[in-house]
N, C-alpha and C positions, 0 to 999 in steps of 0.2 A: 251157651249150653250150661246147664247146671252140672257142677263138678268138673268142668273142663278147666284145664290150666293152659296158660299161654306158653309158648316155646321161648326159652331164654335166648337172648341175643338174636332173635329173628324179628325183623321189622314186619309190621302188619302190611305195609305197602312198599313196593320198590319198583323202579322203572329204569330201563336202559334205553338210551337214544344214540343212534349212529347215523352220521351223515358222511357221504363220500362223493367226491366229484373228480372225474378224470378228464384232463385236457388231452384230447386226441392227438394234436400236433406234436406235443412234447412228451407224451406219455407220462405226465406228472399227475400224481394223485394227491389231493388235499383231503384230509379226514378230520373228523371231530367226534368225540364220544362224551356222553354225559351220563352219570349215574345218580339217581335220586333215591334216598332211603328215608323212610319215616322213622320216628322214635322206636327204640328197642328197649327191652327190659332185661335185667339180670336180677339175681337174688343175692342178698348178703347172707352172712352166717346165721342170722336170726330168721331167715326165710322171708324177709321183707323185700318187696320189689324196689329196684333201683332204676330210675329213668335214665336212659342213654340217649342224648339228642340225635336227631336225624342229621343227614348231611347231603350235600350236592357236590359231586366231583366232576371236573371237566378235564379233558385231554384233547390236544390238537396237534396236527403234524402234517408232514409232507413226505411222500415217497417218490423217488425219481429213479427210473431205469438208467443205468450208467452205460452198460454194454448189453450185448445179447444175453449174457448170463449173470448179470449182477445188478443189484439195486441198493440204494441208500435211503434209509428212513430216518428222519429227525423228528422228534416229538417232545412236547412239553406236557408234563404230568402234573396233576393237582394245581391247575392254573390259579384257582381262587385261594390257594394256601389253606385248605380246610384242615383242621387239626382236632383230634380227640385224644386227650391225654392218657386214657386207659385203654379204650377199645378201638382206637383208630377213627378215621383214616390217619395214616402216618403223616407227620408234620413236614412242611417244606415243599416248595416247588422243585421239580427236577427236570432236566433236559437230557434226553438220551439220543444217541446216534447208533444205528445198526447198519452194518454192511452185510448183505446176504448174497452169496454166490450159489448158483445152481447149474448143474450140468446134465 
């Protein structure tokens, strides 16, 4: 459109994918998540567009019910070690473990 300006830091295209599978016998859940983002733009002090590359992030993990009222989730984040020095995603792969109790 004439006179329209693009939104800064907003990708033109993005997509999220989630896959989850539950093993009925053990009540174990495997999951995976992927996020795809196209290039984004920012503006410098002179008003010029700066291209920020797109990225593809992946996460995977497992959740296991431990008792009637507790579950343990272990997940790996940023599996492909995607890194953007200024605007992210944050560097490094990480592994997290979460214990959740509910009553």
